[in-house]
C-alpha positions as CSV (number, residue, x, y, z in Angstrom):
1,M,-2.3,13.3,4.3
2,I,-4.2,10.7,2.0
3,V,-2.9,7.7,0.9
4,C,-3.9,4.0,-0.6
5,R,-5.7,2.1,2.0
6,K,-3.9,-1.5,1.4
7,C,-0.4,-0.4,0.8
8,K,-0.4,3.3,2.5
9,S,1.5,4.5,-0.5
10,M,1.0,8.4,-1.0
11,K,1.3,7.7,-4.8
12,V,-2.4,8.0,-5.7
13,Q,-4.5,9.5,-8.3
14,S,-7.9,10.3,-9.0
15,R,-10.2,10.8,-11.9
16,Q,-10.8,14.1,-13.0
17,W,-12.6,16.2,-15.6
18,V,-10.6,17.7,-18.1
19,Q,-11.6,20.1,-20.9
20,I,-10.3,18.0,-24.2
21,N,-9.1,20.8,-26.3
22,T,-7.3,22.6,-23.6
23,G,-6.2,19.9,-21.3
24,E,-7.1,22.0,-18.3
25,P,-8.9,20.2,-15.2
26,F,-12.1,21.5,-14.0
27,G,-13.3,19.3,-11.1
28,D,-13.2,15.8,-9.7
29,C,-15.1,13.1,-10.7
30,D,-17.3,13.4,-7.5
31,E,-19.9,10.8,-8.1
32,G,-19.1,7.5,-6.0
33,E,-16.4,8.9,-4.1
34,D,-16.2,5.5,-2.1
35,D,-15.7,3.7,-5.1
36,K,-12.4,2.4,-5.7
37,K,-12.6,2.6,-9.5
38,F,-12.5,6.5,-9.2
39,Y,-8.8,5.9,-7.6
40,W,-5.6,4.2,-8.5
41,C,-2.3,3.3,-6.5
42,S,1.0,3.3,-8.6
43,A,2.9,1.2,-5.6
44,C,-0.2,-1.3,-6.1
45,E,-0.9,-1.0,-9.7
46,A,-4.6,-1.2,-8.6
47,H,-7.6,0.6,-8.3
48,C,-7.7,1.7,-4.7
49,F,-9.8,2.9,-1.4
50,L,-8.5,6.1,0.2
51,E,-7.4,6.8,3.6
52,E,-6.1,10.0,5.8
53,Q,-2.8,9.2,7.6
54,P,-0.9,12.1,9.9
55,E,2.0,13.4,8.0
56,N,4.9,11.7,10.2
57,F,3.5,8.3,9.7
58,K,6.1,4.9,9.1
59,I,4.8,1.6,7.8
60,D,5.8,-1.7,9.4
61,L,5.4,-4.6,7.0
62,L,3.5,-7.6,8.6
63,S,3.2,-11.2,7.1
64,P,0.0,-12.4,6.4
65,D,0.1,-13.7,10.0
66,G,0.4,-10.3,11.2
67,I,4.2,-10.4,12.3
68,S,6.6,-7.5,11.8
69,M,8.9,-9.0,8.8
70,F,12.2,-7.6,9.5
71,D,12.2,-6.9,13.4
72,G,10.4,-3.9,13.3
73,K,12.2,-1.9,10.7
74,L,9.9,1.0,10.0
75,Y,9.8,2.6,6.7
76,D,9.6,6.3,5.2
77,T,7.8,4.8,1.6
78,T,5.9,2.0,0.5
79,E,8.5,1.8,-2.1
80,E,11.1,0.7,0.5
81,A,8.7,-2.0,2.1
82,I,7.7,-3.5,-1.1
83,Y,11.5,-3.7,-2.6
84,D,12.1,-5.6,0.9
85,F,8.5,-7.4,0.3
86,N,9.8,-8.7,-3.3
87,E,13.6,-9.7,-2.1
88,W,12.3,-11.7,0.9
89,K,9.7,-13.4,-1.4
90,Q,12.1,-14.7,-3.3
91,R,12.8,-17.6,-0.8
92,F,9.6,-19.0,-1.8
93,I,9.8,-19.0,-5.4
94,E,11.0,-22.4,-6.0
95,Q,8.0,-24.0,-3.6
96,G,5.4,-22.0,-5.3
97,Y,3.9,-20.6,-2.2
98,Y,4.1,-19.4,1.3
99,S,3.0,-21.5,4.1
100,S,1.0,-19.3,6.5
101,N,-0.9,-20.2,9.8
102,K,-3.9,-19.9,7.8
103,G,-2.7,-21.9,5.1
104,R,-0.8,-21.9,2.0
105,I,-0.8,-18.8,-0.2
106,Q,0.1,-18.7,-3.8
107,I,3.1,-16.6,-4.4
108,L,1.2,-14.7,-7.2
109,E,-1.5,-13.9,-4.4
110,L,1.2,-12.9,-1.4
111,Y,1.3,-9.1,-1.8
112,D,-2.7,-9.3,-1.5
113,H,-2.1,-11.2,1.8
114,M,1.0,-8.4,3.0
115,I,-0.2,-6.1,5.8
116,F,1.2,-2.8,5.4
117,K,0.6,-1.0,9.1
118,P,0.9,3.0,9.5
119,V,2.7,3.6,12.9
120,I,3.5,7.0,14.3
121,P,6.9,6.9,16.0
122,Q,7.1,8.0,19.1
123,Q,9.0,11.0,20.0
124,N,11.8,10.8,22.8
125,G,10.8,13.0,25.6
126,N,14.3,14.1,26.9
C-alpha cells in the first residue's frame, strides 16, 4: 500500500497527464518521481513523499519527543489519529506553544513535529 511518508495516510494523489478535450488519463508524470511536488496528501494538505507499507499496518501517534501519546492506542486511519491530535492540541492553545524536550514548539508548527509511526499488529498464535 502506498502512503504519505509523513502521516501514513492512504489519501494521496499523483499528477497525471490527461487529454484536455476528453478528460481521459493517458499517463503519469513520471519525471522526477522522487520530487514531492508530484504527490499530494489530503490529510496533511501538502505535497508529500510516498512510501510503501503492508496492507494491515496501524498508526501509533507519537509526541515530538517520541512518546506514544494515548497509551499506545493504534489507529486504523490517519484521520482518526489527526482527530485525537487536534483534541490534545487544544490544551496548549492558551499558552501558544508545546514544551518539548527539544524546546518550545509553536502551536501552528506542532503538527510538523508529530510522528505517525507505522506498526504491524501482533497476531495471537492460539
